[in-house]
C-alpha positions in Angstrom: -31.6 -145.4 -9.0 -29.7 -143.2 -6.7 -26.5 -141.7 -7.9 -23.2 -142.1 -6.1 -23.3 -138.5 -5.2 -26.8 -138.9 -3.6 -25.7 -142.0 -1.7 -22.6 -140.3 -0.4 -24.9 -137.4 0.8 -27.5 -139.6 2.4 -25.0 -142.0 4.0 -22.7 -139.3 5.3 -22.1 -139.7 9.0 -23.0 -136.7 11.2 -20.1 -134.3 11.8 -18.1 -135.2 14.8 -16.6 -132.8 17.2 -13.2 -133.1 18.8 -14.3 -131.3 21.9 -13.7 -132.9 25.2 -15.3 -132.1 28.6 -12.0 -131.0 30.1 -11.2 -128.9 27.0 -14.6 -127.2 27.2 -14.1 -126.5 30.9 -10.7 -124.9 30.2 -12.0 -122.8 27.3 -14.8 -121.4 29.5 -12.4 -121.0 32.5 -10.1 -118.8 30.4 -12.9 -116.8 28.8 -14.5 -115.8 32.1 -11.1 -114.9 33.7 -10.3 -112.8 30.7 -13.7 -111.2 30.9 -13.1 -110.4 34.6 -9.6 -108.9 33.9 -11.1 -106.6 31.2 -13.8 -105.5 33.6 -12.1 -105.0 37.0 -14.9 -102.7 38.2 -17.1 -105.7 39.1 -14.2 -107.2 41.1 -13.6 -104.0 43.0 -17.3 -103.5 43.8 -17.8 -107.1 45.0 -14.8 -106.6 47.4 -15.5 -103.0 48.4 -18.8 -103.8 50.2 -17.3 -106.4 52.6 -14.2 -104.2 53.1 -16.5 -101.4 54.3 -18.5 -103.7 56.5 -15.3 -105.0 58.1 -13.9 -101.5 58.9 -17.2 -99.9 59.9 -18.5 -102.8 62.0 -15.2 -103.1 64.0 -15.0 -99.3 64.5 -18.7 -98.5 65.1 -20.0 -101.6 66.8 -16.8 -103.1 68.1 -17.2 -102.0 71.7 -20.9 -102.9 72.1 -20.8 -106.1 70.1 -17.4 -107.1 71.6 -19.0 -107.4 75.0 -21.6 -109.8 73.7 -18.9 -111.8 72.0 -16.7 -111.9 75.1 -19.5 -113.4 77.1 -19.8 -116.4 74.8 -16.2 -116.6 73.7 -13.9 -115.3 76.4 -10.7 -113.7 75.1 -11.9 -113.3 71.5 -12.0 -109.7 70.2 -14.7 -108.6 67.9 -12.4 -108.3 64.9 -11.4 -111.9 65.2 -15.1 -112.8 65.6 -16.1 -110.7 62.5 -13.5 -111.7 60.0 -14.9 -115.1 59.2 -18.3 -113.5 58.6 -16.8 -111.0 56.2 -15.0 -113.8 54.4 -18.4 -115.5 53.8 -19.9 -112.1 52.8 -17.2 -111.8 50.1 -18.1 -115.2 48.8 -21.8 -114.2 48.8 -21.2 -110.8 47.1 -18.9 -112.3 44.4 -21.4 -115.1 43.7 -24.1 -112.5 43.0 -21.9 -111.2 40.1 -21.9 -114.7 38.5 -25.5 -114.5 37.5 -25.0 -110.9 36.3 -22.2 -112.0 34.1 -24.4 -114.7 32.5 -27.2 -112.2 31.9 -24.6 -109.9 30.2 -23.7 -112.8 27.9 -27.4 -113.3 27.1 -28.0 -109.6 26.4 -25.0 -109.3 24.0 -25.7 -112.5 22.2 -22.7 -114.5 23.4 -24.8 -117.0 25.3 -26.8 -117.8 22.2 -23.5 -118.6 20.4 -22.5 -120.9 23.2 -25.9 -122.7 23.0 -25.4 -123.5 19.3 -21.8 -124.5 19.7 -20.8 -128.2 20.3 -19.6 -127.4 23.8 -20.9 -129.5 26.7 -23.4 -127.5 28.7 -22.2 -128.9 32.0 -18.6 -128.0 31.1 -19.8 -124.5 30.3 -21.1 -124.1 33.8 -18.2 -125.8 35.5 -15.6 -123.7 33.6 -17.5 -120.5 34.5 -17.8 -121.5 38.1 -14.1 -122.5 38.3 -13.1 -119.0 37.1 -15.3 -117.4 39.7 -14.0 -119.6 42.5 -10.4 -118.5 41.8 -11.5 -114.9 42.1 -13.4 -115.6 45.3 -10.3 -117.3 46.8 -8.1 -114.3 46.1 -10.7 -111.9 47.5 -11.1 -113.9 50.7 -7.3 -114.0 51.1 -7.3 -110.2 50.8 -9.9 -109.9 53.5 -8.0 -112.3 55.8 -4.9 -110.2 55.4 -6.8 -107.0 56.1 -8.4 -108.6 59.2 -5.0 -109.6 60.6 -3.7 -106.1 60.0 -6.7 -104.8 62.0 -6.0 -107.1 64.9 -7.7 -110.4 64.1 -6.0 -113.6 65.1 -6.1 -116.9 63.2 -5.5 -119.5 65.8 -4.8 -122.2 63.3 -2.2 -120.1 61.4 -1.5 -120.3 57.6 -3.2 -123.7 57.4 -6.3 -122.2 59.0 -6.3 -119.3 56.5 -6.2 -121.8 53.6 -9.0 -123.7 55.3 -11.1 -120.6 55.6 -10.6 -119.9 51.9 -11.6 -123.5 51.1 -14.8 -123.2 53.2 -15.6 -119.9 51.5 -15.3 -121.5 48.1 -17.6 -124.4 49.1 -20.1 -121.9 50.5 -20.0 -119.8 47.3 -21.0 -122.7 45.1 -24.6 -122.8 46.1 -25.2 -119.1 45.6 -23.3 -119.1 42.3 -25.7 -121.8 41.1 -28.7 -119.8 42.5 -27.6 -116.6 40.7 -27.1 -118.4 37.4 -30.5 -120.0 37.8 -32.0 -116.6 38.3 -30.1 -115.4 35.2 -31.5 -118.2 33.0 -35.0 -117.8 34.3 -35.2 -114.0 34.2 -32.8 -113.2 31.3 -32.7 -109.7 32.7 -29.8 -108.1 34.4 -31.9 -105.8 36.7 -34.2 -108.7 37.8 -31.1 -110.9 38.6 -29.5 -108.2 40.6 -32.6 -107.4 42.6 -33.4 -111.1 43.2 -29.9 -111.9 44.4 -29.5 -108.8 46.6 -32.9 -109.2 48.0 -31.8 -112.6 49.4 -28.2 -111.6 50.3 -28.8 -109.2 53.1 -31.5 -111.1 55.0 -29.3 -114.2 54.9 -26.4 -112.2 56.4 -28.3 -110.5 59.2 -30.5 -113.4 60.1 -27.5 -115.6 60.9 -24.6 -115.9 63.3 -22.5 -113.5 61.1 -22.4 -110.4 63.2 -23.4 -111.4 66.7 -23.6 -114.7 68.7 -27.0 -116.3 68.1 -27.6 -116.5 71.8 -27.9 -112.7 71.9 -30.5 -112.5 69.1 -34.3 -112.9 69.2 -35.7 -116.4 69.3 -37.3 -116.1 65.8 -33.9 -115.2 64.3 -32.3 -118.2 66.0 -35.0 -120.4 64.5 -34.4 -119.0 61.0 -30.6 -119.3 61.4 -30.9 -123.1 61.7 -32.1 -123.1 58.1 -29.8 -120.4 56.9 -26.7 -121.5 54.8 -24.8 -118.4 55.9 -24.9 -119.7 59.5 -23.2 -122.9 58.5 -20.6 -121.1 56.4 -19.8 -118.6 59.1 -19.7 -121.2 61.9 -17.3 -123.4 59.8 -14.9 -120.5 59.1 -15.2 -119.2 62.6 -14.4 -122.7 64.0 -11.2 -122.7 61.9 -10.4 -119.1 62.9 -10.7 -119.9 66.7 -9.8 -123.6 66.6 -12.9 -124.5 68.7 -16.4 -125.8 68.3 -18.7 -122.8 67.9 -21.8 -124.2 66.3 -25.0 -123.7 68.2 -27.6 -124.7 65.5 -26.6 -128.4 65.5 -25.5 -130.5 68.5 -22.6 -132.6 67.2 -20.0 -134.2 69.5 -18.8 -137.0 67.3 -15.5 -135.6 66.0 -14.1 -133.5 68.8 -13.2 -129.8 68.9 -13.5 -127.6 65.9 -14.4 -130.6 63.7 -17.7 -130.8 65.4 -18.6 -127.6 63.7 -16.6 -127.8 60.5 -17.6 -131.2 59.2 -21.4 -131.0 59.7 -21.4 -127.4 58.3 -19.4 -128.3 55.2 -21.6 -131.4 54.6 -24.7 -129.1 54.7 -23.1 -126.7 52.2 -22.0 -129.4 49.8 -25.5 -130.9 49.8 -27.0 -127.5 49.0 -24.4 -126.8 46.3 -25.1 -130.2 44.7 -28.9 -129.6 44.6 -28.8 -126.1 43.3 -25.9 -126.9 40.9 -28.0 -129.7 39.4 -30.9 -127.3 38.9 -28.6 -124.7 37.2 -27.1 -127.3 34.9 -30.5 -128.7 34.1 -31.8 -125.2 33.1 -28.7 -124.5 31.0 -29.1 -127.9 29.3 -32.7 -127.1 28.5 -32.0 -123.6 27.2 -32.2 -123.1 23.5 -31.0 -120.2 21.3 -34.6 -119.1 20.8 -35.1 -118.8 24.6 -32.4 -116.0 24.9 -33.1 -114.0 21.8 
């Protein structure tokens, strides 16, 4: 016969957690923001590169590139043309640091502690992403302010500036998911940095970021149709100029700038959903033994 003590042990219900999805998101959101504040070097570096690109490109290539821009977009100076591209570059550069931060967690043992905790894995990723999105929004705002100071004009005003930040955030989501996927797969900081940066610069230069596509070789134009950067840049540029600027898709359904913005954002959302699902799947499959 079993004793009452044995019965109470065997019949005991599994320990329940009071964690909620929203609560787990909030905990991770706060943790990653605190981590960023304590390590401002990463924030400065992710902003410094686009800042240098904006100043150098406008000063060094402004006259030559400006002529190519004016042929396709009369009355638009090169600084105005370039600022949307730099806003997307900020989102791209900041998204790279997302995977690096996760690798850092893996290397110092924090990620293993998260894996054995009762926190929801999806909430872990969502909270981390939300913290990074806030920083990206601030950084894009800084770039827009600098661009206006250098002579750029936002035809849609303050509402347009908010729209550019929103598109930059949507754009960043797919690369945040990609860099986190790299982090989980490689579990190595150097490999994650190399992998993300190896993709970052070809994506920027094989797009409509720095010159109108019509002035670029045919093979680059073909690649640009499949390049997410093209859709991000075209969407932000359409808001900046308040006109339809997309050349990779022929959409005339919505009228004006919306013919660029809506299709481009739809493509970016679709890409973010696919890569985000992959990142969450890998996080959910990860175990503490994988990251030791």
